[in-house]
N, C-alpha and C positions, 0 to 999 in steps of 0.2 A: 781477770786471771782464770786460766783453765786448769782444772785438776788433771794431772797426768799420771799420778801414782799415789795410791794410799797404802802406806806401810803400817806395820804394827805399832810404831811409835810416832812417826811423822808423816806428813803429807807433802807432796811435791806439786807445785803449780808452775805453769809457764806464764811469765810476765814479760811480754815482748821478747827481748833477746836475753832475758835472765831467767833463772830458776829460783823460786822461793821455797825454802824449807819452812814449813809451818809445824812447829813442835806441839804435840798434843800432850794430854795428861795420861795417855795410855802407856802401858808397859808390856814387855814380853820377856819370858824366861823359858829356859830349856827348849828353845826353838819353836815354842808353841804358837807364837803369834799373839794377837790381842787377847789379854787376860780379862776376867770378868769385871774388874774394878778400874777406876781411874784414880790417879794420885794428884790431889789438888795442887795447882801451881807448878807442877813438874815441867810443863811446857815452857813456862816463863823462865824457870831456872836453867833448863837445857839451852834455850836460845841465848841467854846471858852468858853462860859458860862457853858455848861454842864461839861466840864473838870474842870473848876475852882470850881464849886459847889461840885461835887463829891469828889474832892481832899480835899477841905475845910472840908466837913463833915466826910470824912475818918479820917482826923487828929484829929477829935473830937469823934471818936469811933463808927461812923455809917457805917455799912457794906453796900456794894452795889455790883452790877454786873460790875461796871466800872473797866476797866483795864488800859487804857491809851488813850491819844490823838493819832490820826493816821495821819491826814493831816489837812489842813486849814478848811476842811468842814466835818471831820469825827472823830469818836472815836471808840475804840474797847471795847467790853464788853463780859462777859461770856454768853454762850448760855442759854436760858431759854425756855422751851417748852411752847407753847400756846395751851391749850385744848379748842377749840371753841364749845360752846353749839349749838345745832341744833334747828332750829325753827320747832316745831312739833304741827300742829293744830293751837292752839291759844296761845302757850307759848313756851319758850325756855327750852330745856332739859339739865339739869346740872348733870345727873346721873353719868357721867364719873368721877365726883369728890367724889363719895361715897367711892371709894377705897383709899382715902387720898393720892393722888399722891404727889411726891416731885420733886424738881428741875423744877418747872413749875410756870407760872404766877398765882397769886391770881386773880380770875376773878371779882374783885371788885376795883372800883376806890375810894380812900379814900379822902374825902374833909375836909379841916380844915378851920375854920373861926375865925379869931382874932377880926374882926370888921364886923358889918353887913352893915350899910350904906343904902342910898336910893336905891330903886329898887331891893332889895334882894328878892330872891324867897322864903326864909324860912318863913317869916311872913305869907304870903298867904297860904302856905302849912299847917302851924300850925293852922290857923283859920279853915281850912277845916277838919283838923284832930288833935284836941287838945291832943289826947292820945299820939301823937308822942313826946310830951314834955318829957315824962318819958324815952323814948329811948335816948334822948339827955341829960338826967340828968339835966333838967331845972325845976325849981320850979314855974316859972311864964312865961307868954307870953313875949318874947323879943320884943324890938322896934328897929328901924333902928339906934338909937343912941348907942346901946349896944356894949360892947366889952367883950371878954371872955379870961380869963387866968386861967388855960391853955386853948388852943384853943378848941372851940366846934368842934366835929368831926361827920361827916355823911359818909355814904357809898352809892355808886350807882353801877349799873351794868357797866361793862367795855367792854364786848365783844358782845353787842347787837347793832342794828343799831341806836337806840336812848337810851341815858342813862336814867335809872329809879332810882330815890331815893328809898332806901330800909329801911324798918323798921327792928327791931331785929327779929320780927316774919318772915319777908320775907327772911332774911339771914338764919335763922334756917331752913326754908322750902327748901331752895336751897341746904342745907347740904354741903356747900363748906368750912366752917371753924367750929371748935368747940368753945366753950365759951372762953377758955384760949387764943386761937389764935385771936379771935375777940378782946379781951381785949388788946392783944399785938399790934394788928394793930392800935388801938386807941392811946395807949401810945407812940409807936414809932413815929406816925404821930405828936402828940403833941410835942414831944422832937425835932424832925426835924424842925417843924414850929418855935419853940422858938429860935433855933440856926440861922435859916434863918432870922428871924426878927431882931436879934442883928446885923447881917451882914449888912442888908439893912439900918437899922437905923444909922449906922456909916457914911453913906454918904447922909443922908437926904431923904431916900425913905421909904414910909410907906407900909408895907405888910398887906393886908386886908384878903386875903384868898388864897387858892390854892388847888391843887390836887396832890396826890402822888400815886405811884403804887409800889407793892411789889411782890416778888416771894417766894414760899416755898422752904426751904432748907431741910436738914435731920430732921428726927423725933427723939425726945428724951423724954421719959416718957410721951408719948401721946400728945406731942405738937410739931408741926413743927416750925422750925426757920424761920425768915423773913429777907429778904434783899431788899433794895431799888433797883428798876429797872426803865426802860424807861429813861426819861430825866427830867431835872429840868431847868427851865428858864421862861422867860416872857410869853410863851405860856401855861404854867401850873400854873402860879401865877397871882394874881391881885395885882398890885402895883400902887402907885401914887407918883408923885413928884410935890410938890407945887400945889396940887389940880388937876393935869391932869393925866389921866390914862397912866401908863407906862408899858403896857402889851398888850396882844391881845385885851383887852377891848377898846383900842384906835381905832382899826379897826372896832370893833362892833359899836362904837359910830358913825363912818363915815357912816355906813350902817343903823343905827337905824332910824326907821320911814319910810324907803323906802318901796315901794310897795312889793318888794321881801321879806324883813324881816317880814312884816306883813303877807304875804302869807305863810311863813315858819311856823309861829305860828298856822295859821288856818289849814295848812296841817297836822301838828302834832296832833292837836285836832281831825281832821277827821279820821286820821289813828288809833288813840286810840279808837274812837267810833266804828270803823269797825273791830277792833282787827286785824290789819295788820301792818307789819313793813314798808310798802312801802309809807311812807309819802313824800319822795322826788319825787317820781313819781306823786303823787297827786299834789304837788306844781308845777311841770313842765307841766304836761299834762292836769290836770283839771283846775288849777288856772292860768296857762300860765305865770308863773314867774320864772326867773333865775336871778342871781346876775349880776348887771351891772359892767363894768370895772371901775377901779379907774382912776382918772386923774393924770397927771404927778406930780403935787404938792403933792397930797395925797400919791403917791408911794414914793416920795423922803423923805417926813417927816416921813413916816412909817419906811423907811430904817434907817434914823438917830436915831430913837428910839432904835433899836437893837444895832447899833454901839455905841451910847452914853452909854447905860447901860453896855455893855461889857467893855468899857474903864474904867468906874467908878469902876466896880467890880475888874478889874485888879489892879487899883491903890490902893484900900484899902487892897488888898491881897499881895501887894508888888511884882506884876508881871508887865512885860512890857505891855504897852497899845497895843492891837492888831490892832487898827485903827488910823486914823489921829488924832493927839493930839488935834486939834481944835474942834473935835466933842465930846462935853461933855453934861451933862444934862441941864445946863443953856442954851446952844446954842439950844438944841432940844426943850426945853420948850418955848423959844421965837417963834420958827418956828411953833410949834404945836398950840400954843395959837392963832396965826394969822390965821392958817388954820381953826380951829374949829369956830372961830368968823364969818367966811364966810358961815358956814352951815345954811341953812334956818331954 
């Protein structure tokens, strides 16, 4: 196998005519990329969950690039081209999408929101730009207590150094999808979100929001088809169990309020003002901040999060539990609550 891409969480290998996703124990938060620590067995849990999610969705009619599980830490998928926009001057150039390529990644991340909750970014963005309400098909300003059925859908950039939320006008200017494809992205995302919500609710987990990725397939009557790609798991979804974050949000909460996390916010603002993509360099070199390492308890409880969730999903799907039978969500909740209560 040939390594073709090393990401912050998983590595991609070419294996003849297939792509192998090798899930690591690395993690990334706040767009930083690889963090100082690794989370034991995280890669095994993510591979197990990705297989279970894709197989569950396939049985309900949702197409994806998933082919099969390959090992304890990897899955095999169909290859998808990634056409990366280039930074030119003060903006990214998406002109390679004008020819309407197929069998390639849609360069948009599709975000769905079933519930808002405290601290959501949407309320603040809407206050700054009330016209965005129309793009979201909302008739009034939402509050943190609001829920949406079907899920509210937004899109952001996927292949830039920092994700940017996009209006309909922004998407149109990028010329990466036509109106029918944009509508299909929204509808497919809402349908997948509804199916995932039912699955999680069956074992007491609340799905708040998440992000999905798609690839273009063949074109028919002026509209390219869409299939799910990348991965599905707690790194792409915001979940809670009995009030505690059961996703990457748990790791964000550990770091929230730290000097580094505050510096990340400031660095992104400075980069935006300067019209540069180099916010991470600003954070490290100008503000002098890098993420601190986690302590042993934080690492262990974070590991149990992934193992417990994988075990619970396997149970409701009538599959063997991939990890120690004693690691379940009740066990994790007790340990996580104790850990977070110690946070200043």
